[in-house]
C-alpha positions in Angstrom: -31.0 -17.5 -6.1 -29.5 -18.9 -2.9 -26.6 -21.3 -2.3 -29.1 -24.2 -1.7 -30.3 -24.2 -5.3 -26.8 -24.4 -6.8 -25.8 -27.6 -8.6 -23.0 -29.7 -7.1 -19.6 -28.5 -8.2 -17.2 -30.9 -10.0 -14.1 -31.7 -8.0 -11.1 -32.0 -10.3 -8.4 -34.1 -8.7 -7.6 -36.8 -11.4 -6.4 -36.6 -15.0 -9.8 -37.8 -16.2 -11.7 -35.0 -14.4 -9.0 -32.5 -15.6 -9.8 -33.5 -19.2 -13.5 -32.9 -18.6 -12.7 -29.5 -17.2 -10.4 -28.6 -20.1 -13.0 -29.7 -22.7 -15.7 -27.7 -21.1 -13.6 -24.5 -20.5 -12.3 -24.6 -24.1 -15.8 -24.5 -25.5 -16.8 -21.4 -23.6 -16.3 -17.7 -24.5 -16.4 -16.6 -20.9 -15.1 -18.3 -17.8 -14.6 -17.2 -14.1 -11.5 -18.0 -12.1 -10.3 -17.7 -8.5 -7.7 -19.2 -6.3 -7.2 -20.2 -2.6 -3.7 -20.3 -1.1 -2.2 -21.1 2.3 -0.2 -18.0 3.0 -1.3 -17.9 6.7 -0.3 -21.6 7.3 2.9 -22.3 5.5 6.4 -20.9 5.2 6.2 -20.9 1.4 2.8 -20.0 0.1 1.3 -22.1 -2.7 -1.9 -22.2 -4.7 -4.0 -25.0 -3.1 -7.3 -24.7 -5.0 -8.4 -23.2 -8.3 -12.1 -22.4 -8.8 -13.7 -22.2 -12.3 -17.2 -21.4 -13.3 -18.9 -21.5 -16.7 -22.5 -20.3 -17.3 -23.7 -23.8 -16.4 -21.1 -25.5 -14.1 -18.7 -24.9 -11.2 -15.4 -26.7 -10.9 -12.9 -26.9 -8.0 -9.5 -28.0 -9.2 -7.0 -29.5 -6.7 -3.5 -28.7 -7.9 -2.0 -30.6 -5.0 -3.6 -33.9 -6.2 -2.5 -33.6 -9.9 1.0 -34.3 -11.3 0.7 -31.1 -13.4 -1.8 -28.7 -14.8 0.2 -27.3 -17.7 -2.6 -28.1 -20.1 -4.5 -25.0 -18.7 -1.8 -22.7 -20.1 -3.2 -22.4 -23.7 -6.6 -21.7 -22.4 -5.4 -18.9 -20.2 -3.5 -17.4 -23.1 -6.3 -17.7 -25.6 -7.5 -14.2 -26.5 -10.9 -15.6 -27.6 -11.8 -16.7 -24.1 -12.5 -14.0 -21.5 -11.3 -14.8 -18.0 -13.2 -13.1 -15.2 -11.5 -12.5 -11.8 -12.4 -10.4 -8.8 -9.2 -8.5 -7.7 -7.1 -10.4 -10.2 -3.6 -9.1 -9.2 -2.9 -11.5 -6.4 -4.4 -14.5 -8.3 -2.3 -13.7 -11.3 0.9 -13.3 -9.3 0.3 -16.7 -7.5 -0.6 -18.5 -10.7 2.5 -17.2 -12.5 4.7 -18.0 -9.5 3.6 -21.5 -9.1 2.8 -22.6 -12.6 4.2 -20.0 -15.0 0.7 -19.2 -16.3 0.2 -16.0 -18.4 -3.2 -14.5 -19.0 -4.7 -12.7 -22.0 -8.1 -11.1 -22.1 -9.3 -10.7 -18.5 -12.2 -8.9 -16.9 -11.7 -7.8 -13.3 -15.0 -7.2 -11.5 -13.2 -5.2 -8.7 -11.5 -2.9 -11.2 -14.9 -2.4 -12.9 -16.6 -1.6 -9.6 -13.9 1.0 -8.7 -14.2 2.6 -12.1 -18.0 2.8 -11.6 -17.5 4.5 -8.3 -18.7 1.7 -6.0 -17.6 2.4 -2.4 -17.6 -1.2 -1.2 -15.9 -3.3 -3.8 -15.2 -6.5 -1.9 -16.8 -9.5 -3.5 -18.9 -10.3 -0.4 -20.4 -6.8 -0.5 -21.1 -7.0 -4.2 -22.7 -10.5 -4.0 -25.0 -9.3 -1.2 -25.9 -6.1 -3.0 -26.5 -7.6 -6.5 -27.7 -11.2 -5.6 -28.7 -11.1 -2.0 -26.1 -13.7 -1.3 -24.2 -13.6 2.0 -20.8 -15.2 2.1 -19.4 -16.8 5.3 -16.1 -15.0 5.8 -14.7 -17.4 8.4 -13.0 -19.4 5.6 -11.0 -16.5 4.3 -8.2 -17.5 6.7 -8.6 -21.2 6.4 -5.8 -23.6 5.8 -6.4 -24.5 2.1 -3.4 -26.8 2.1 -5.1 -29.4 4.4 -6.8 -32.4 2.9 -9.6 -33.3 2.8 -11.3 -30.0 2.4 -14.6 -29.8 4.3 -17.9 -29.4 2.5 -18.3 -26.0 4.0 -14.9 -24.9 2.6 -15.8 -26.2 -0.8 -19.2 -24.4 -0.7 -17.4 -21.2 0.3 -14.8 -21.5 -2.5 -17.3 -22.1 -5.3 -19.1 -18.9 -4.4 -16.0 -16.9 -5.3 -16.6 -17.7 -9.0 -20.2 -18.8 -9.4 -21.7 -15.3 -9.7 -18.8 -13.6 -11.5 -20.1 -14.2 -15.0 -23.5 -12.6 -14.1 -21.7 -9.8 -12.2 -19.5 -9.2 -15.2 -22.6 -8.8 -17.4 -24.1 -6.2 -15.0 -20.9 -4.2 -14.8 -20.3 -4.2 -18.5 -23.7 -2.8 -19.0 -23.0 0.0 -16.5 -19.6 0.7 -18.0 -21.0 1.1 -21.4 -23.9 3.2 -20.2 -21.4 5.6 -18.4 -19.0 5.5 -21.4 -16.2 4.0 -19.3 -16.0 0.6 -21.1 -12.9 1.6 -23.0 -11.2 2.7 -19.8 -12.0 -0.6 -18.1 -10.6 -2.6 -21.1 -7.4 -0.6 -20.8 -7.1 -1.3 -17.1 -7.9 -5.0 -17.5 -5.1 -5.2 -20.0 -2.7 -3.3 -17.7 -3.6 -5.7 -14.8 -2.9 -8.8 -16.8 0.5 -7.6 -18.1 1.8 -5.9 -14.9 1.0 -8.5 -12.3 4.2 -9.9 -10.8 6.5 -7.6 -12.9 8.1 -5.7 -10.0 11.8 -6.3 -10.7 13.1 -4.3 -7.8 15.6 -6.1 -5.7 14.0 -6.9 -2.3 15.4 -5.3 0.8 17.1 -7.6 3.3 14.6 -9.1 5.7 15.6 -6.8 8.7 14.9 -3.7 6.6 11.3 -4.8 6.1 10.6 -4.8 9.8 8.6 -1.8 11.1 10.3 0.1 13.9 13.8 -0.5 12.7 14.5 3.2 12.1 14.9 3.8 15.8 17.6 1.2 16.2 21.3 2.1 16.4 23.8 0.3 14.1 24.6 -2.5 16.6 20.9 -3.0 17.4 20.2 -3.2 13.7 22.8 -5.9 13.4 21.2 -7.9 16.1 17.8 -7.4 14.4 19.3 -8.9 11.2 20.5 -12.0 13.1 17.2 -12.6 14.9 15.3 -12.1 11.6 17.5 -14.8 10.0 17.0 -17.1 12.9 13.2 -16.6 12.6 13.3 -17.5 8.9 15.3 -20.6 9.6 12.9 -21.7 12.3 9.9 -20.9 10.1 11.3 -22.9 7.2 12.1 -25.9 9.4 8.6 -25.9 10.9 6.9 -24.9 7.6 5.1 -22.0 9.3 4.8 -18.3 8.4 7.5 -16.3 10.1 5.0 -14.2 12.0 3.7 -17.4 13.7 7.1 -17.9 15.2 7.3 -14.5 16.8 6.0 -11.1 15.6 8.0 -8.1 14.3 7.5 -6.2 17.5 9.2 -9.0 19.4 12.1 -8.9 16.9 12.6 -5.2 17.6 12.4 -5.9 21.3 15.1 -8.6 21.1 17.3 -6.1 19.1 16.8 -3.3 21.7 17.1 -5.3 24.9 19.5 -8.0 23.7 18.7 -10.6 26.4 21.4 -13.0 27.5 19.4 -15.6 29.2 16.0 -17.2 29.0 15.2 -15.5 32.3 15.9 -12.1 30.6 13.4 -13.1 27.9 10.8 -14.0 30.5 11.3 -10.6 32.2 10.7 -8.9 28.8 7.3 -10.7 28.5 8.1 -13.5 26.1 5.7 -16.4 26.7 6.9 -19.7 28.3 6.0 -21.4 25.0 8.1 -19.0 22.9 11.0 -19.4 25.3 10.8 -23.1 25.5 10.6 -23.7 21.8 12.7 -20.8 20.4 14.6 -19.3 23.3 17.9 -20.9 22.6 17.8 -20.1 18.9 17.1 -16.4 19.5 19.6 -16.0 22.3 22.2 -17.4 20.0 21.2 -15.0 17.3 21.4 -12.1 19.7 24.9 -13.1 20.7 25.9 -13.4 17.0 24.5 -9.9 16.4 26.6 -8.5 19.2 29.8 -9.5 17.4 29.0 -9.5 13.7 30.1 -6.8 11.3 27.6 -3.9 11.5 25.0 -4.0 8.9 24.5 -1.1 6.5 21.2 0.3 5.6 20.3 0.1 1.9 20.7 3.7 0.5 17.5 5.2 -0.7 17.6 7.2 -3.9 15.9 10.4 -3.1 13.8 11.8 -6.0 14.8 15.2 -7.3 13.1 18.3 -6.1 11.8 18.9 -9.6 10.3 15.4 -9.7 8.6 15.9 -6.3 7.2 19.3 -7.4 5.6 17.7 -10.5 4.4 14.7 -8.6 2.7 16.7 -5.9 1.0 18.9 -8.5 -0.2 15.8 -10.3 -1.4 14.2 -7.1 -3.4 17.3 -6.2 -5.0 17.5 -9.7 -5.8 13.8 -9.5 -7.4 14.2 -6.1 -9.7 17.0 -7.2 -10.6 15.2 -10.4 -11.5 12.1 -8.5 -13.8 14.0 -6.1 -15.7 15.4 -9.1 -15.9 11.9 -10.7 -16.8 10.3 -7.4 -14.1 7.6 -7.7 -10.8 6.8 -6.0 -7.8 8.9 -7.1 -5.9 6.1 -8.8 -8.9 5.5 -11.2 -8.1 8.9 -12.7 -4.4 8.2 -13.0 -2.7 5.1 -11.6 0.4 5.8 -9.5 2.9 4.2 -11.8 1.7 6.4 -14.7 1.7 9.5 -12.4 5.3 8.7 -11.4 6.3 8.2 -15.1 4.8 11.6 -16.0 6.6 13.3 -13.1 9.9 11.7 -14.0 9.8 12.2 -17.8 8.2 15.6 -17.8 6.6 15.5 -21.2 6.3 18.8 -23.1 3.4 18.0 -25.4 0.7 15.4 -26.2 3.0 13.5 -28.5 5.5 12.9 -25.7 2.7 12.2 -23.2 1.3 9.6 -25.6 4.4 7.5 -25.2 4.0 7.4 -21.4 0.3 6.7 -21.7 0.7 4.1 -24.4 -1.3 1.6 -22.5 -4.1 4.1 -21.7 -5.1 6.1 -24.7 -8.5 6.7 -23.0 -6.8 8.8 -20.3 -4.6 10.5 -22.9 -7.7 11.6 -24.9 -9.8 12.5 -21.8 -7.2 14.1 -19.5 -4.1 14.7 -21.7 -4.1 18.4 -21.7 -5.0 18.6 -18.0 -2.1 16.2 -17.1 0.3 18.4 -19.1 -1.0 21.5 -17.4 -0.8 20.0 -13.9 2.7 18.7 -14.4 4.0 21.8 -16.0 
């Protein structure tokens, strides 16, 4: 099958077409879902298109054109309807952030491919391998917030879901044949419940800039101010911060601390950057020279005992993965490995509490995990 033979997708941008979509999806046992966002083109990313496929029809839903899409929520939470994604984590995070959606009963074709030991698990690679379909990757970085979307963009978007139902069927068969279906179901469940659950307090913006470690306290303070200035400019212009100036330029401003636009020119900043943003950054540098010195967020260093167990588990996981011909985290995801190293279970009963969400791994590797961590 090639793209030329595909039926025209239904574009959903009115309440009436949304009702058609809801009626169709609600009658299906399996549907495929994907999203497109504008992270490379806006200060605050948002979901700009949601693709759906059933066995007989593709839909492209425009959330920017509809007053709300809350009616989709019961469908997503319906355990009787399997929702197929490829690399679900990012889609789930975005859909939860923008609309509060929760998902029950997902199938992630990328997770399935990794469990099966595929080396190239990108959707484009899998579509070419399984269906001889080549996807034009030039739209991966397109501005999905612009309207109207071109026909080529719409054709690209629909391919992200059109083949997922068939791909899911192929992978489920392979998982069952290799006796890994139970593992896959566990990891699908983990993916659906853990996406977007990181409750760690984010670091200040300046502490997320690579190269900051080499700065002295005053330079770090200047870096903080120029980071804040960049955020303000990005918000005002509705552009991603990196499109104002890059992180290397922020470090450069913090180190050199230019006083004039001529100083910035000497340091290699472009005339456009200087003309549009020079005054704002020079003012930020000046504030940084006189502001109270910033303090680095203290890092809680793990205990030596934790690191000892963690390293032993990591080495065991690595060797096991080689034998299984899969990536290491397929054997034991990092969050579970950290939990085992931290809690140091003494027996299978204690380990079963840690591996509550993965009884397959408990049964398959429980004794080995205890031995490796002991």
